[in-house]
PQR file with spaces between the fields and no chain letter, atoms N, CA, C, O and H, PARSE charges and radii, in Angstrom:
ATOM       1  N    MET     1    -153.432    5.924   77.625 -0.4000 1.5000
ATOM       2  CA   MET     1    -154.964    6.631   78.598 -0.0000 2.0000
ATOM       3  C    MET     1    -155.601    7.327   77.522  0.5500 1.7000
ATOM       4  O    MET     1    -155.215    7.677   76.407 -0.5500 1.4000
ATOM       5  N    VAL     2    -157.072    7.475   78.378 -0.4000 1.5000
ATOM       6  CA   VAL     2    -157.788    7.881   77.785 -0.0000 2.0000
ATOM       7  C    VAL     2    -158.964    8.707   79.030  0.5500 1.7000
ATOM       8  O    VAL     2    -159.588    8.162   79.941 -0.5500 1.4000
ATOM       9  H    VAL     2    -157.385    7.191   79.284  0.4000 1.0000
ATOM      10  N    THR     3    -158.939   10.330   78.581 -0.4000 1.5000
ATOM      11  CA   THR     3    -159.231   11.103   79.285 -0.0000 2.0000
ATOM      12  C    THR     3    -160.214   11.647   78.786  0.5500 1.7000
ATOM      13  O    THR     3    -160.122   12.283   77.736 -0.5500 1.4000
ATOM      14  H    THR     3    -158.433   10.772   77.841  0.4000 1.0000
ATOM      15  N    CYS     4    -161.700   11.452   79.654 -0.4000 1.5000
ATOM      16  CA   CYS     4    -162.875   12.469   79.253 -0.0000 2.0000
ATOM      17  C    CYS     4    -163.342   13.467   80.006  0.5500 1.7000
ATOM      18  O    CYS     4    -164.557   13.575   80.166 -0.5500 1.4000
ATOM      19  H    CYS     4    -161.775   10.935   80.507  0.4000 1.0000
ATOM      20  N    VAL     5    -162.317   14.494   80.681 -0.4000 1.5000
ATOM      21  CA   VAL     5    -162.893   15.489   81.078 -0.0000 2.0000
ATOM      22  C    VAL     5    -163.740   16.650   80.617  0.5500 1.7000
ATOM      23  O    VAL     5    -162.936   17.352   80.006 -0.5500 1.4000
ATOM      24  H    VAL     5    -161.329   14.406   80.551  0.4000 1.0000
ATOM      25  N    SER     6    -164.716   17.138   80.578 -0.4000 1.5000
ATOM      26  CA   SER     6    -165.387   17.977   80.216 -0.0000 2.0000
ATOM      27  C    SER     6    -165.001   19.610   80.425  0.5500 1.7000
ATOM      28  O    SER     6    -165.324   20.588   79.751 -0.5500 1.4000
ATOM      29  H    SER     6    -165.370   16.567   81.075  0.4000 1.0000
ATOM      30  N    ASN     7    -164.148   19.484   81.683 -0.4000 1.5000
ATOM      31  CA   ASN     7    -163.686   21.413   81.762 -0.0000 2.0000
ATOM      32  C    ASN     7    -162.528   21.128   81.622  0.5500 1.7000
ATOM      33  O    ASN     7    -161.903   20.199   82.133 -0.5500 1.4000
ATOM      34  H    ASN     7    -163.886   18.689   82.231  0.4000 1.0000
ATOM      35  N    ARG     8    -162.129   22.055   80.797 -0.4000 1.5000
ATOM      36  CA   ARG     8    -161.089   22.427   79.779 -0.0000 2.0000
ATOM      37  C    ARG     8    -159.604   22.740   81.071  0.5500 1.7000
ATOM      38  O    ARG     8    -158.492   22.245   80.888 -0.5500 1.4000
ATOM      39  H    ARG     8    -162.637   22.809   80.381  0.4000 1.0000
ATOM      40  N    HIS     9    -159.912   23.541   82.167 -0.4000 1.5000
ATOM      41  CA   HIS     9    -158.848   23.540   82.769 -0.0000 2.0000
ATOM      42  C    HIS     9    -158.340   22.468   83.373  0.5500 1.7000
ATOM      43  O    HIS     9    -157.166   22.305   83.039 -0.5500 1.4000
ATOM      44  H    HIS     9    -160.816   23.943   82.315  0.4000 1.0000
ATOM      45  N    VAL    10    -158.680   21.773   84.023 -0.4000 1.5000
ATOM      46  CA   VAL    10    -158.653   20.366   84.608 -0.0000 2.0000
ATOM      47  C    VAL    10    -158.446   19.370   83.498  0.5500 1.7000
ATOM      48  O    VAL    10    -157.815   18.354   83.790 -0.5500 1.4000
ATOM      49  H    VAL    10    -159.634   21.905   84.294  0.4000 1.0000
ATOM      50  N    ALA    11    -158.931   19.527   82.144 -0.4000 1.5000
ATOM      51  CA   ALA    11    -158.420   18.275   81.186 -0.0000 2.0000
ATOM      52  C    ALA    11    -157.103   18.906   81.148  0.5500 1.7000
ATOM      53  O    ALA    11    -156.214   18.055   81.114 -0.5500 1.4000
ATOM      54  H    ALA    11    -159.444   20.352   81.906  0.4000 1.0000
ATOM      55  N    ASN    12    -156.676   20.104   81.141 -0.4000 1.5000
ATOM      56  CA   ASN    12    -155.010   20.309   80.528 -0.0000 2.0000
ATOM      57  C    ASN    12    -153.916   20.129   81.569  0.5500 1.7000
ATOM      58  O    ASN    12    -152.712   19.886   81.489 -0.5500 1.4000
ATOM      59  H    ASN    12    -157.398   20.795   81.169  0.4000 1.0000
ATOM      60  N    GLN    13    -155.029   20.399   82.894 -0.4000 1.5000
ATOM      61  CA   GLN    13    -153.502   19.498   84.460 -0.0000 2.0000
ATOM      62  C    GLN    13    -153.766   17.998   83.826  0.5500 1.7000
ATOM      63  O    GLN    13    -152.745   17.390   83.508 -0.5500 1.4000
ATOM      64  H    GLN    13    -156.007   20.596   82.959  0.4000 1.0000
ATOM      65  N    CYS    14    -154.455   17.638   83.708 -0.4000 1.5000
ATOM      66  CA   CYS    14    -154.314   16.406   83.804 -0.0000 2.0000
ATOM      67  C    CYS    14    -153.381   15.609   83.001  0.5500 1.7000
ATOM      68  O    CYS    14    -152.565   14.723   83.256 -0.5500 1.4000
ATOM      69  H    CYS    14    -155.285   18.132   83.967  0.4000 1.0000
ATOM      70  N    ILE    15    -153.964   16.514   81.440 -0.4000 1.5000
ATOM      71  CA   ILE    15    -152.375   15.634   80.373 -0.0000 2.0000
ATOM      72  C    ILE    15    -151.492   16.032   80.384  0.5500 1.7000
ATOM      73  O    ILE    15    -150.564   15.396   79.887 -0.5500 1.4000
ATOM      74  H    ILE    15    -154.627   17.233   81.233  0.4000 1.0000
ATOM      75  N    VAL    16    -151.248   17.413   81.001 -0.4000 1.5000
ATOM      76  CA   VAL    16    -149.813   18.044   81.222 -0.0000 2.0000
ATOM      77  C    VAL    16    -149.203   16.833   82.138  0.5500 1.7000
ATOM      78  O    VAL    16    -148.442   16.069   81.544 -0.5500 1.4000
ATOM      79  H    VAL    16    -152.002   17.930   81.406  0.4000 1.0000
ATOM      80  N    THR    17    -149.502   16.532   83.772 -0.4000 1.5000
ATOM      81  CA   THR    17    -149.296   15.380   84.553 -0.0000 2.0000
ATOM      82  C    THR    17    -148.584   14.235   83.894  0.5500 1.7000
ATOM      83  O    THR    17    -147.483   13.707   83.740 -0.5500 1.4000
ATOM      84  H    THR    17    -150.120   17.152   84.254  0.4000 1.0000
ATOM      85  N    LEU    18    -150.154   14.146   83.524 -0.4000 1.5000
ATOM      86  CA   LEU    18    -149.417   12.230   82.723 -0.0000 2.0000
ATOM      87  C    LEU    18    -148.771   12.538   80.873  0.5500 1.7000
ATOM      88  O    LEU    18    -148.756   11.683   79.987 -0.5500 1.4000
ATOM      89  H    LEU    18    -151.049   14.576   83.648  0.4000 1.0000
ATOM      90  N    ARG    19    -148.490   13.418   80.795 -0.4000 1.5000
ATOM      91  CA   ARG    19    -147.296   13.768   80.180 -0.0000 2.0000
ATOM      92  C    ARG    19    -145.731   14.107   80.170  0.5500 1.7000
ATOM      93  O    ARG    19    -144.805   14.017   79.365 -0.5500 1.4000
ATOM      94  H    ARG    19    -148.503   14.113   81.514  0.4000 1.0000
ATOM      95  N    ARG    20    -145.953   14.620   81.713 -0.4000 1.5000
ATOM      96  CA   ARG    20    -144.997   14.482   82.536 -0.0000 2.0000
ATOM      97  C    ARG    20    -144.118   13.536   82.472  0.5500 1.7000
ATOM      98  O    ARG    20    -143.022   13.368   81.937 -0.5500 1.4000
ATOM      99  H    ARG    20    -146.706   14.693   82.368  0.4000 1.0000
ATOM     100  N    LEU    21    -145.385   12.501   83.643 -0.4000 1.5000
ATOM     101  CA   LEU    21    -144.891   11.483   84.526 -0.0000 2.0000
ATOM     102  C    LEU    21    -144.488    9.781   83.234  0.5500 1.7000
ATOM     103  O    LEU    21    -143.768    8.839   83.569 -0.5500 1.4000
ATOM     104  H    LEU    21    -146.275   12.637   84.078  0.4000 1.0000
ATOM     105  N    TYR    22    -145.287    9.925   81.727 -0.4000 1.5000
ATOM     106  CA   TYR    22    -145.328    9.209   80.980 -0.0000 2.0000
ATOM     107  C    TYR    22    -144.621    9.654   79.744  0.5500 1.7000
ATOM     108  O    TYR    22    -145.247    9.234   78.771 -0.5500 1.4000
ATOM     109  H    TYR    22    -145.871   10.689   81.455  0.4000 1.0000
ATOM     110  N    PRO    23    -143.809   10.179   79.474 -0.5600 1.5000
ATOM     111  CA   PRO    23    -143.925   10.750   78.255  0.2800 2.0000
ATOM     112  C    PRO    23    -143.909    9.910   76.368  0.5500 1.7000
ATOM     113  O    PRO    23    -143.481   10.365   75.307 -0.5500 1.4000
ATOM     114  N    GLU    24    -144.415    8.907   76.616 -0.4000 1.5000
ATOM     115  CA   GLU    24    -144.393    7.892   75.827 -0.0000 2.0000
ATOM     116  C    GLU    24    -145.662    7.362   75.920  0.5500 1.7000
ATOM     117  O    GLU    24    -146.001    6.486   75.125 -0.5500 1.4000
ATOM     118  H    GLU    24    -144.763    8.537   77.478  0.4000 1.0000
ATOM     119  N    LEU    25    -146.527    7.822   76.897 -0.4000 1.5000
ATOM     120  CA   LEU    25    -147.696    7.043   77.019 -0.0000 2.0000
ATOM     121  C    LEU    25    -149.219    7.711   75.804  0.5500 1.7000
ATOM     122  O    LEU    25    -149.761    8.815   75.851 -0.5500 1.4000
ATOM     123  H    LEU    25    -146.252    8.534   77.543  0.4000 1.0000
ATOM     124  N    PRO    26    -149.505    6.581   74.882 -0.5600 1.5000
ATOM     125  CA   PRO    26    -150.346    7.630   73.964  0.2800 2.0000
ATOM     126  C    PRO    26    -151.691    7.658   75.019  0.5500 1.7000
ATOM     127  O    PRO    26    -152.012    6.782   75.822 -0.5500 1.4000
ATOM     128  N    ILE    27    -152.412    9.046   74.726 -0.4000 1.5000
ATOM     129  CA   ILE    27    -153.374    9.410   74.881 -0.0000 2.0000
ATOM     130  C    ILE    27    -154.464   10.218   74.065  0.5500 1.7000
ATOM     131  O    ILE    27    -154.298   11.142   73.269 -0.5500 1.4000
ATOM     132  H    ILE    27    -152.151    9.758   74.074  0.4000 1.0000
ATOM     133  N    LEU    28    -155.885    9.464   74.589 -0.4000 1.5000
ATOM     134  CA   LEU    28    -156.648   10.092   74.128 -0.0000 2.0000
ATOM     135  C    LEU    28    -157.446   10.893   74.750  0.5500 1.7000
ATOM     136  O    LEU    28    -157.833   10.557   75.869 -0.5500 1.4000
ATOM     137  H    LEU    28    -156.020    8.714   75.236  0.4000 1.0000
ATOM     138  N    ALA    29    -158.041   12.598   73.965 -0.4000 1.5000
ATOM     139  CA   ALA    29    -158.677   13.017   75.063 -0.0000 2.0000
ATOM     140  C    ALA    29    -159.511   14.097   74.257  0.5500 1.7000
ATOM     141  O    ALA    29    -159.476   14.633   73.149 -0.5500 1.4000
ATOM     142  H    ALA    29    -157.726   12.871   73.056  0.4000 1.0000
ATOM     143  N    ARG    30    -160.435   14.132   75.641 -0.4000 1.5000
ATOM     144  CA   ARG    30    -161.295   14.651   75.008 -0.0000 2.0000
ATOM     145  C    ARG    30    -161.316   16.571   74.881  0.5500 1.7000
ATOM     146  O    ARG    30    -161.191   17.251   75.899 -0.5500 1.4000
ATOM     147  H    ARG    30    -160.463   13.696   76.541  0.4000 1.0000
ATOM     148  N    ALA    31    -161.447   17.046   73.839 -0.4000 1.5000
ATOM     149  CA   ALA    31    -161.245   18.505   73.653 -0.0000 2.0000
ATOM     150  C    ALA    31    -162.562   19.757   73.850  0.5500 1.7000
ATOM     151  O    ALA    31    -163.532   19.089   73.490 -0.5500 1.4000
ATOM     152  H    ALA    31    -161.549   16.494   73.012  0.4000 1.0000
ATOM     153  N    THR    32    -162.909   20.628   74.074 -0.4000 1.5000
ATOM     154  CA   THR    32    -163.905   20.994   74.682 -0.0000 2.0000
ATOM     155  C    THR    32    -164.177   22.135   73.199  0.5500 1.7000
ATOM     156  O    THR    32    -165.249   22.726   73.068 -0.5500 1.4000
ATOM     157  H    THR    32    -162.122   21.170   74.367  0.4000 1.0000
ATOM     158  N    ASP    33    -163.401   22.238   72.517 -0.4000 1.5000
ATOM     159  CA   ASP    33    -163.571   22.991   70.805 -0.0000 2.0000
ATOM     160  C    ASP    33    -162.298   22.490   69.886  0.5500 1.7000
ATOM     161  O    ASP    33    -161.335   21.771   70.151 -0.5500 1.4000
ATOM     162  H    ASP    33    -162.530   21.758   72.623  0.4000 1.0000
ATOM     163  N    GLY    34    -162.710   23.181   68.690 -0.4000 1.5000
ATOM     164  CA   GLY    34    -161.267   22.701   67.915 -0.0000 2.0000
ATOM     165  C    GLY    34    -159.779   23.814   67.757  0.5500 1.7000
ATOM     166  O    GLY    34    -159.016   23.881   66.793 -0.5500 1.4000
ATOM     167  H    GLY    34    -163.493   23.766   68.475  0.4000 1.0000
ATOM     168  N    ASP    35    -159.736   24.431   68.779 -0.4000 1.5000
ATOM     169  CA   ASP    35    -158.726   25.607   68.716 -0.0000 2.0000
ATOM     170  C    ASP    35    -158.404   24.548   70.436  0.5500 1.7000
ATOM     171  O    ASP    35    -157.262   24.829   70.797 -0.5500 1.4000
ATOM     172  H    ASP    35    -160.356   24.376   69.562  0.4000 1.0000
ATOM     173  N    HIS    36    -159.074   23.514   71.459 -0.4000 1.5000
ATOM     174  CA   HIS    36    -158.177   23.259   72.291 -0.0000 2.0000
ATOM     175  C    HIS    36    -158.104   21.693   71.721  0.5500 1.7000
ATOM     176  O    HIS    36    -157.466   20.858   72.364 -0.5500 1.4000
ATOM     177  H    HIS    36    -160.002   23.286   71.165  0.4000 1.0000
ATOM     178  N    GLN    37    -158.749   21.354   70.553 -0.4000 1.5000
ATOM     179  CA   GLN    37    -158.267   19.873   69.954 -0.0000 2.0000
ATOM     180  C    GLN    37    -156.814   20.038   69.588  0.5500 1.7000
ATOM     181  O    GLN    37    -155.921   19.245   69.886 -0.5500 1.4000
ATOM     182  H    GLN    37    -159.267   22.032   70.032  0.4000 1.0000
ATOM     183  N    LYS    38    -156.644   21.457   68.727 -0.4000 1.5000
ATOM     184  CA   LYS    38    -155.319   21.853   67.993 -0.0000 2.0000
ATOM     185  C    LYS    38    -153.834   21.961   68.795  0.5500 1.7000
ATOM     186  O    LYS    38    -152.653   21.810   68.482 -0.5500 1.4000
ATOM     187  H    LYS    38    -157.370   22.101   68.485  0.4000 1.0000
ATOM     188  N    ARG    39    -154.459   22.251   69.804 -0.4000 1.5000
ATOM     189  CA   ARG    39    -153.550   22.789   70.849 -0.0000 2.0000
ATOM     190  C    ARG    39    -152.939   21.658   71.898  0.5500 1.7000
ATOM     191  O    ARG    39    -151.805   21.718   72.374 -0.5500 1.4000
ATOM     192  H    ARG    39    -155.419   22.373   70.058  0.4000 1.0000
ATOM     193  N    LEU    40    -154.095   20.419   72.215 -0.4000 1.5000
ATOM     194  CA   LEU    40    -153.634   19.168   72.709 -0.0000 2.0000
ATOM     195  C    LEU    40    -152.827   18.562   71.569  0.5500 1.7000
ATOM     196  O    LEU    40    -151.952   17.806   71.991 -0.5500 1.4000
ATOM     197  H    LEU    40    -155.016   20.371   71.829  0.4000 1.0000
ATOM     198  N    THR    41    -152.864   18.660   70.453 -0.4000 1.5000
ATOM     199  CA   THR    41    -152.583   17.862   69.306 -0.0000 2.0000
ATOM     200  C    THR    41    -150.655   18.250   68.817  0.5500 1.7000
ATOM     201  O    THR    41    -149.642   17.625   68.503 -0.5500 1.4000
ATOM     202  H    THR    41    -153.575   19.274   70.110  0.4000 1.0000
ATOM     203  N    ASN    42    -151.038   19.467   69.003 -0.4000 1.5000
ATOM     204  CA   ASN    42    -149.414   20.006   68.434 -0.0000 2.0000
ATOM     205  C    ASN    42    -148.808   20.671   69.813  0.5500 1.7000
ATOM     206  O    ASN    42    -148.083   21.639   69.583 -0.5500 1.4000
ATOM     207  H    ASN    42    -151.861   19.976   69.258  0.4000 1.0000
ATOM     208  N    THR    43    -148.929   20.418   70.852 -0.4000 1.5000
ATOM     209  CA   THR    43    -148.715   21.429   72.013 -0.0000 2.0000
ATOM     210  C    THR    43    -147.430   19.610   72.787  0.5500 1.7000
ATOM     211  O    THR    43    -146.221   19.386   72.739 -0.5500 1.4000
ATOM     212  H    THR    43    -149.518   19.632   71.038  0.4000 1.0000
ATOM     213  N    LEU    44    -148.716   18.764   73.405 -0.4000 1.5000
ATOM     214  CA   LEU    44    -148.949   17.823   73.836 -0.0000 2.0000
ATOM     215  C    LEU    44    -148.929   16.477   73.341  0.5500 1.7000
ATOM     216  O    LEU    44    -148.914   15.476   74.058 -0.5500 1.4000
ATOM     217  H    LEU    44    -149.699   18.946   73.443  0.4000 1.0000
ATOM     218  N    ASP    45    -148.929   16.497   71.614 -0.4000 1.5000
ATOM     219  CA   ASP    45    -148.973   15.114   71.094 -0.0000 2.0000
ATOM     220  C    ASP    45    -149.675   14.763   71.425  0.5500 1.7000
ATOM     221  O    ASP    45    -149.309   14.120   72.409 -0.5500 1.4000
ATOM     222  H    ASP    45    -148.941   17.310   71.032  0.4000 1.0000
ATOM     223  N    VAL    46    -150.955   14.666   71.268 -0.4000 1.5000
ATOM     224  CA   VAL    46    -151.827   14.002   72.090 -0.0000 2.0000
ATOM     225  C    VAL    46    -153.250   14.041   71.302  0.5500 1.7000
ATOM     226  O    VAL    46    -153.672   15.123   70.894 -0.5500 1.4000
ATOM     227  H    VAL    46    -151.253   15.188   70.469  0.4000 1.0000
ATOM     228  N    MET    47    -154.066   12.698   71.071 -0.4000 1.5000
ATOM     229  CA   MET    47    -154.555   12.244   69.524 -0.0000 2.0000
ATOM     230  C    MET    47    -156.488   13.190   70.703  0.5500 1.7000
ATOM     231  O    MET    47    -156.830   12.575   71.713 -0.5500 1.4000
ATOM     232  H    MET    47    -153.723   11.819   71.402  0.4000 1.0000
ATOM     233  N    ALA    48    -156.939   13.891   70.488 -0.4000 1.5000
ATOM     234  CA   ALA    48    -157.554   15.107   71.311 -0.0000 2.0000
ATOM     235  C    ALA    48    -158.913   14.385   69.916  0.5500 1.7000
ATOM     236  O    ALA    48    -158.617   13.835   68.855 -0.5500 1.4000
ATOM     237  H    ALA    48    -156.661   14.391   69.668  0.4000 1.0000
ATOM     238  N    MET    49    -160.423   14.685   70.495 -0.4000 1.5000
ATOM     239  CA   MET    49    -161.431   14.329   69.413 -0.0000 2.0000
ATOM     240  C    MET    49    -162.812   15.734   70.210  0.5500 1.7000
ATOM     241  O    MET    49    -163.083   15.779   71.410 -0.5500 1.4000
ATOM     242  H    MET    49    -160.663   15.132   71.357  0.4000 1.0000
ATOM     243  N    VAL    50    -163.255   16.415   69.433 -0.4000 1.5000
ATOM     244  CA   VAL    50    -164.292   17.125   70.599 -0.0000 2.0000
ATOM     245  C    VAL    50    -165.547   16.391   70.298  0.5500 1.7000
ATOM     246  O    VAL    50    -165.585   15.445   69.510 -0.5500 1.4000
ATOM     247  H    VAL    50    -163.034   16.379   68.458  0.4000 1.0000
ATOM     248  N    PRO    51    -166.304   16.731   70.776 -0.5600 1.5000
ATOM     249  CA   PRO    51    -167.630   16.095   70.638  0.2800 2.0000
ATOM     250  C    PRO    51    -168.748   16.482   70.021  0.5500 1.7000
ATOM     251  O    PRO    51    -169.073   17.540   70.561 -0.5500 1.4000
ATOM     252  N    VAL    52    -169.313   16.279   69.405 -0.4000 1.5000
ATOM     253  CA   VAL    52    -170.139   16.541   68.130 -0.0000 2.0000
ATOM     254  C    VAL    52    -171.476   16.798   68.646  0.5500 1.7000
ATOM     255  O    VAL    52    -172.185   17.716   68.235 -0.5500 1.4000
ATOM     256  H    VAL    52    -169.049   15.420   68.966  0.4000 1.0000
ATOM     257  N    LEU    53    -172.002   15.483   70.088 -0.4000 1.5000
ATOM     258  CA   LEU    53    -173.269   15.903   70.151 -0.0000 2.0000
ATOM     259  C    LEU    53    -173.459   16.268   71.760  0.5500 1.7000
ATOM     260  O    LEU    53    -172.617   16.107   72.644 -0.5500 1.4000
ATOM     261  H    LEU    53    -171.426   14.737   70.422  0.4000 1.0000
ATOM     262  N    PRO    54    -174.836   16.819   71.896 -0.5600 1.5000
ATOM     263  CA   PRO    54    -174.838   17.216   73.123  0.2800 2.0000
ATOM     264  C    PRO    54    -174.662   16.455   74.933  0.5500 1.7000
ATOM     265  O    PRO    54    -175.330   15.556   75.445 -0.5500 1.4000
ATOM     266  N    GLU    55    -174.061   16.873   75.234 -0.4000 1.5000
ATOM     267  CA   GLU    55    -173.319   16.635   76.686 -0.0000 2.0000
ATOM     268  C    GLU    55    -173.958   15.472   77.604  0.5500 1.7000
ATOM     269  O    GLU    55    -173.413   14.600   78.280 -0.5500 1.4000
ATOM     270  H    GLU    55    -173.518   17.603   74.819  0.4000 1.0000
ATOM     271  N    ASP    56    -175.454   15.814   77.354 -0.4000 1.5000
ATOM     272  CA   ASP    56    -176.568   14.653   77.937 -0.0000 2.0000
ATOM     273  C    ASP    56    -177.055   13.739   77.246  0.5500 1.7000
ATOM     274  O    ASP    56    -177.954   13.004   77.654 -0.5500 1.4000
ATOM     275  H    ASP    56    -175.897   16.522   76.805  0.4000 1.0000
ATOM     276  N    SER    57    -176.407   13.644   75.851 -0.4000 1.5000
ATOM     277  CA   SER    57    -176.570   12.235   74.547 -0.0000 2.0000
ATOM     278  C    SER    57    -175.431   11.083   75.163  0.5500 1.7000
ATOM     279  O    SER    57    -174.218   11.159   75.356 -0.5500 1.4000
ATOM     280  H    SER    57    -175.677   14.241   75.520  0.4000 1.0000
ATOM     281  N    LEU    58    -176.381   10.046   75.358 -0.4000 1.5000
ATOM     282  CA   LEU    58    -175.471    8.895   75.100 -0.0000 2.0000
ATOM     283  C    LEU    58    -175.032    8.609   73.937  0.5500 1.7000
ATOM     284  O    LEU    58    -174.322    7.614   74.080 -0.5500 1.4000
ATOM     285  H    LEU    58    -177.367    9.984   75.200  0.4000 1.0000
ATOM     286  N    LEU    59    -175.059    8.986   72.634 -0.4000 1.5000
ATOM     287  CA   LEU    59    -174.576    8.445   71.643 -0.0000 2.0000
ATOM     288  C    LEU    59    -173.358    9.174   71.575  0.5500 1.7000
ATOM     289  O    LEU    59    -172.599    8.734   70.711 -0.5500 1.4000
ATOM     290  H    LEU    59    -175.636    9.795   72.518  0.4000 1.0000
ATOM     291  N    LEU    60    -172.847   10.346   72.343 -0.4000 1.5000
ATOM     292  CA   LEU    60    -171.861   10.504   72.870 -0.0000 2.0000
ATOM     293  C    LEU    60    -170.334    9.978   72.848  0.5500 1.7000
ATOM     294  O    LEU    60    -169.286   10.430   72.387 -0.5500 1.4000
ATOM     295  H    LEU    60    -173.464   10.704   73.045  0.4000 1.0000
ATOM     296  N    ASN    61    -170.731    8.701   73.627 -0.4000 1.5000
ATOM     297  CA   ASN    61    -169.853    8.049   73.612 -0.0000 2.0000
ATOM     298  C    ASN    61    -169.550    6.649   72.944  0.5500 1.7000
ATOM     299  O    ASN    61    -168.892    5.738   73.446 -0.5500 1.4000
ATOM     300  H    ASN    61    -171.582    8.335   74.001  0.4000 1.0000
ATOM     301  N    LEU    62    -170.250    6.670   71.535 -0.4000 1.5000
ATOM     302  CA   LEU    62    -169.853    6.023   70.442 -0.0000 2.0000
ATOM     303  C    LEU    62    -168.221    6.372   69.661  0.5500 1.7000
ATOM     304  O    LEU    62    -167.110    5.842   69.665 -0.5500 1.4000
ATOM     305  H    LEU    62    -170.784    7.411   71.127  0.4000 1.0000
ATOM     306  N    PRO    63    -168.819    7.490   69.078 -0.5600 1.5000
ATOM     307  CA   PRO    63    -167.544    7.934   68.272  0.2800 2.0000
ATOM     308  C    PRO    63    -166.370    8.009   69.159  0.5500 1.7000
ATOM     309  O    PRO    63    -165.217    7.922   68.736 -0.5500 1.4000
ATOM     310  N    PHE    64    -166.698    8.179   70.449 -0.4000 1.5000
ATOM     311  CA   PHE    64    -165.127    8.151   71.632 -0.0000 2.0000
ATOM     312  C    PHE    64    -164.424    7.076   71.742  0.5500 1.7000
ATOM     313  O    PHE    64    -163.236    6.811   71.556 -0.5500 1.4000
ATOM     314  H    PHE    64    -167.634    8.250   70.792  0.4000 1.0000
ATOM     315  N    GLY    65    -165.665    6.286   72.190 -0.4000 1.5000
ATOM     316  CA   GLY    65    -165.127    4.517   72.310 -0.0000 2.0000
ATOM     317  C    GLY    65    -164.718    4.053   70.662  0.5500 1.7000
ATOM     318  O    GLY    65    -163.892    3.199   70.338 -0.5500 1.4000
ATOM     319  H    GLY    65    -166.630    6.501   72.341  0.4000 1.0000
ATOM     320  N    GLY    66    -165.500    4.832   69.832 -0.4000 1.5000
ATOM     321  CA   GLY    66    -164.837    3.150   68.604 -0.0000 2.0000
ATOM     322  C    GLY    66    -163.148    3.867   68.289  0.5500 1.7000
ATOM     323  O    GLY    66    -162.282    3.286   67.636 -0.5500 1.4000
ATOM     324  H    GLY    66    -166.171    5.525   70.095  0.4000 1.0000
ATOM     325  N    ALA    67    -162.982    5.316   68.972 -0.4000 1.5000
ATOM     326  CA   ALA    67    -161.652    5.684   68.298 -0.0000 2.0000
ATOM     327  C    ALA    67    -160.380    5.350   69.549  0.5500 1.7000
ATOM     328  O    ALA    67    -159.168    5.562   69.553 -0.5500 1.4000
ATOM     329  H    ALA    67    -163.685    5.788   69.502  0.4000 1.0000
ATOM     330  N    VAL    68    -161.303    4.744   70.541 -0.4000 1.5000
ATOM     331  CA   VAL    68    -160.170    4.100   71.984 -0.0000 2.0000
ATOM     332  C    VAL    68    -159.834    2.590   70.897  0.5500 1.7000
ATOM     333  O    VAL    68    -158.731    2.211   70.501 -0.5500 1.4000
ATOM     334  H    VAL    68    -162.288    4.571   70.538  0.4000 1.0000
ATOM     335  N    LEU    69    -160.970    2.065   70.670 -0.4000 1.5000
ATOM     336  CA   LEU    69    -160.575    1.102   69.925 -0.0000 2.0000
ATOM     337  C    LEU    69    -159.671    0.750   68.735  0.5500 1.7000
ATOM     338  O    LEU    69    -159.038   -0.202   68.280 -0.5500 1.4000
ATOM     339  H    LEU    69    -161.866    2.373   70.991  0.4000 1.0000
ATOM     340  N    LYS    70    -159.988    2.184   68.451 -0.4000 1.5000
ATOM     341  CA   LYS    70    -158.858    2.100   66.656 -0.0000 2.0000
ATOM     342  C    LYS    70    -157.254    2.181   67.551  0.5500 1.7000
ATOM     343  O    LYS    70    -156.312    1.517   67.118 -0.5500 1.4000
ATOM     344  H    LYS    70    -160.502    2.958   68.821  0.4000 1.0000
ATOM     345  N    VAL    71    -157.134    2.829   68.484 -0.4000 1.5000
ATOM     346  CA   VAL    71    -155.940    3.744   68.891 -0.0000 2.0000
ATOM     347  C    VAL    71    -155.280    2.080   69.594  0.5500 1.7000
ATOM     348  O    VAL    71    -154.064    1.893   69.568 -0.5500 1.4000
ATOM     349  H    VAL    71    -157.900    3.368   68.835  0.4000 1.0000
ATOM     350  N    GLY    72    -156.052    1.197   70.070 -0.4000 1.5000
ATOM     351  CA   GLY    72    -155.738    0.456   70.821 -0.0000 2.0000
ATOM     352  C    GLY    72    -155.545   -1.018   69.952  0.5500 1.7000
ATOM     353  O    GLY    72    -155.054   -2.019   70.473 -0.5500 1.4000
ATOM     354  H    GLY    72    -157.040    1.349   70.090  0.4000 1.0000
ATOM     355  N    GLY    73    -156.056   -0.958   68.439 -0.4000 1.5000
ATOM     356  CA   GLY    73    -155.595   -1.560   67.587 -0.0000 2.0000
ATOM     357  C    GLY    73    -156.968   -2.985   67.382  0.5500 1.7000
ATOM     358  O    GLY    73    -156.708   -4.188   67.391 -0.5500 1.4000
ATOM     359  H    GLY    73    -156.455   -0.145   68.015  0.4000 1.0000
ATOM     360  N    LEU    74    -157.816   -2.614   67.280 -0.4000 1.5000
ATOM     361  CA   LEU    74    -159.179   -3.526   67.677 -0.0000 2.0000
ATOM     362  C    LEU    74    -160.375   -3.000   66.598  0.5500 1.7000
ATOM     363  O    LEU    74    -161.318   -3.630   66.118 -0.5500 1.4000
ATOM     364  H    LEU    74    -158.028   -1.637   67.272  0.4000 1.0000
ATOM     365  N    GLY    75    -160.004   -1.754   66.433 -0.4000 1.5000
ATOM     366  CA   GLY    75    -160.856   -1.321   65.271 -0.0000 2.0000
ATOM     367  C    GLY    75    -160.787   -1.110   64.019  0.5500 1.7000
ATOM     368  O    GLY    75    -161.783   -0.739   63.399 -0.5500 1.4000
ATOM     369  H    GLY    75    -159.238   -1.243   66.823  0.4000 1.0000
């Protein structure tokens, strides 16, 4: 599952719900910052990424898309 929610609270709710319903499901999530990334990884066993480009940049999709392909065994 890939979650790309930019609101930290909403992202957390989504991920906690997914983890509760599907405990073994691999989850790749967008994190808001380094602290959020660590919490998602350590607490919920989520592969989390922090965007390094501005929100309105189309290039923001490239690193995230690459990570999705890698997790899916295609990259």
